[in-house]
C-alpha positions as a printed Julia matrix, in Angstrom:
203×3 Matrix{Float64}:
  60.51  108.05  120.0
  60.84  104.32  119.52
  62.88  102.61  116.79
  62.91   98.98  115.71
  66.51   97.98  115.03
  66.22   94.18  114.88
  63.69   91.4   114.57
  65.4    89.83  117.6
  66.07   91.28  121.08
  68.58   94.14  121.33
  71.39   93.23  123.71
  73.62   96.35  123.75
  73.82   99.89  122.38
  76.32  102.66  121.69
  76.13  106.06  119.96
  78.76  107.6   117.68
  79.79  111.25  117.51
  77.84  111.46  114.23
  74.66  110.6   116.14
  74.4   107.08  114.79
  72.87  104.38  116.95
  74.61  101.01  116.94
  72.58   98.14  118.36
  73.72   94.54  118.86
  71.28   91.64  118.78
  70.87   88.06  119.92
  71.23   87.02  116.25
  74.84   88.25  116.17
  74.29   91.31  113.97
  74.7    95.04  114.65
  72.2    97.52  113.18
  73.24  101.07  112.31
  70.5   103.7   112.45
  70.16  107.48  112.34
  69.4   108.75  115.82
  67.05  111.5   114.6
  64.92  109.61  112.09
  65.44  106.03  113.17
  66.21  105.08  109.56
  68.33  101.95  109.34
  71.52  102.71  107.42
  73.27   99.37  107.46
  73.91   96.08  109.22
  77.19   94.62  110.41
  77.15   90.85  110.18
  79.15   88.38  112.2
  80.59   85.27  110.61
  79.56   83.42  113.77
  75.87   84.36  113.85
  73.6    83.59  115.63
  75.97   84.12  118.58
  74.6    87.09  120.55
  76.5    90.38  120.59
  76.84   91.23  124.29
  78.96   94.41  124.31
  79.83   97.29  121.98
  82.41  100.08  121.81
  83.12  102.67  119.1
  86.45  104.38  118.45
  85.92  107.88  117.02
  89.54  108.27  115.91
  89.8   105.07  113.88
  86.07  104.62  113.0
  86.3   101.06  114.29
  83.45   99.25  116.01
  84.38   96.62  118.59
  82.09   93.95  119.99
  82.15   90.94  122.3
  79.95   87.89  121.76
  78.29   85.21  123.85
  80.85   82.61  122.74
  83.99   84.63  123.53
  84.66   86.1   120.1
  85.94   89.66  119.81
  84.87   91.45  116.64
  85.97   94.55  114.78
  84.36   96.35  111.84
  85.26   99.53  109.94
  82.23  101.84  110.13
  83.23  103.57  106.87
  83.17  100.38  104.78
  80.97   98.17  107.01
  83.53   95.4   106.46
  84.82   93.07  109.2
  88.5    93.45  110.06
  89.08   90.63  112.58
  87.14   88.26  114.86
  89.35   85.92  116.95
  88.03   83.88  119.82
  89.83   85.46  122.77
  87.83   83.85  125.6
  86.12   80.48  126.11
  83.0    82.18  127.51
  80.77   85.25  127.23
  82.42   88.67  126.81
  80.41   91.14  128.89
  82.39   94.32  128.28
  84.78   95.88  125.74
  86.25   99.34  126.22
  89.2   101.55  125.32
  90.62  104.89  126.36
  89.06  107.7   124.27
  91.52  108.66  121.55
  93.56  105.47  121.93
  93.85  103.45  118.72
  96.21  100.8   120.09
  94.62   98.78  122.91
  91.19   97.33  123.66
  90.26   95.93  127.09
  87.99   92.88  127.16
  86.37   91.13  130.13
  83.69   88.54  130.72
  82.47   85.48  132.52
  85.86   83.75  132.85
  87.21   86.66  134.91
  90.37   87.19  132.87
  91.12   90.77  131.82
  92.54   90.75  128.3
  94.27   93.57  126.46
  93.87   93.26  122.69
  95.55   95.03  119.79
  92.93   97.18  118.06
  94.57   96.78  114.65
  94.97   93.0   114.55
  92.81   91.47  117.3
  95.85   89.74  118.8
  95.87   89.31  122.58
  98.67   91.37  124.12
  98.24   90.45  127.8
  95.88   88.36  129.94
  95.67   89.27  133.63
  94.21   87.84  136.86
  94.72   88.6   140.56
  97.82   86.98  142.05
  97.57   84.14  144.57
  99.85   85.9   147.06
  98.37   87.59  150.17
  97.38   91.28  149.87
 100.39   93.55  149.57
  98.73   96.09  151.83
  95.35   96.46  153.57
  93.44   99.37  155.04
  91.65   99.15  158.39
  89.24   96.25  158.71
  86.0    98.11  158.2
  83.2    97.82  155.72
  85.18  100.24  153.55
  88.22   97.99  153.54
  90.68   98.49  150.71
  93.13   95.79  149.75
  96.11   96.2   147.46
  96.96   93.06  145.52
  99.35   92.22  142.77
  98.27   90.74  139.49
  99.91   88.16  137.29
  99.77   87.35  133.64
  98.1    84.26  132.24
 100.09   82.43  129.59
  98.52   82.39  126.1
  98.25   78.59  126.17
  97.03   78.32  129.78
  93.82   76.42  130.55
  91.64   79.01  132.27
  89.43   76.31  133.82
  92.45   75.12  135.82
  92.73   78.52  137.54
  90.7    78.86  140.74
  87.46   80.85  140.2
  88.32   82.71  143.41
  91.14   84.42  141.53
  89.01   85.32  138.52
  85.48   86.44  139.47
  83.49   87.21  136.35
  83.95   90.71  134.97
  80.51   92.22  134.5
  81.7    95.65  133.33
  84.92   97.58  132.8
  86.12  101.07  131.94
  89.57  102.21  130.77
  91.24  105.35  132.11
  94.69  106.86  132.09
  97.06  104.15  133.35
  94.24  102.24  135.03
  91.3    99.95  134.32
  88.27   99.71  136.63
  86.34   96.43  136.72
  83.13   95.32  138.43
  82.31   91.75  139.38
  78.68   91.56  140.43
  79.72   91.83  144.07
  80.07   94.6   146.64
  83.47   95.82  145.46
  85.28   97.09  142.4
  88.85   96.55  141.29
  91.18   99.25  140.03
  94.14   97.89  138.08
  96.98  100.38  137.83
  99.71  100.09  135.22
 103.19  101.34  135.88
 105.65  102.22  133.1
 108.42   99.69  132.64
 111.74  100.68  134.15
 114.45  101.3   131.58
């Protein structure tokens, strides 16, 4: 089967538990179609079209659709009403990946070309934390082999910080990310991945 979702190239896809196909386009819109028939059921429009939608994520619990655009905007729509809920510009560059822990309705992880991992509030779109690798030497290293593992600390980026002033070595672009229990895994278009582990705050 082959379905035509847009008149422009499709840039990303996701499928809901109700077997709906969501497809983002280079024109900045998201088409909603029935997976069985291919019938188009609706279109989610961005206020910043024609900025391309580069990443999609759907939250089954809240019925919210999250997206990242080519100009650094994060978007959220309610699938039940097809209405936009928020769309702040959280990054100065392309957002390549948005993801959240299944069942979590609080936090959304966002990453892209500027290499800063951002945690966003799913309800408001506000940025909670922005994280990069620390400049300090590795806290601990495994044996120097091709399977070398390095443990490094991270540090937060201030909300008003100029990302361009931070060395690119500390923030390689995030090409993909996935959220798990107390950790986030990121890829960077190189021969390694990063696993960021979160520890509960001490009381």
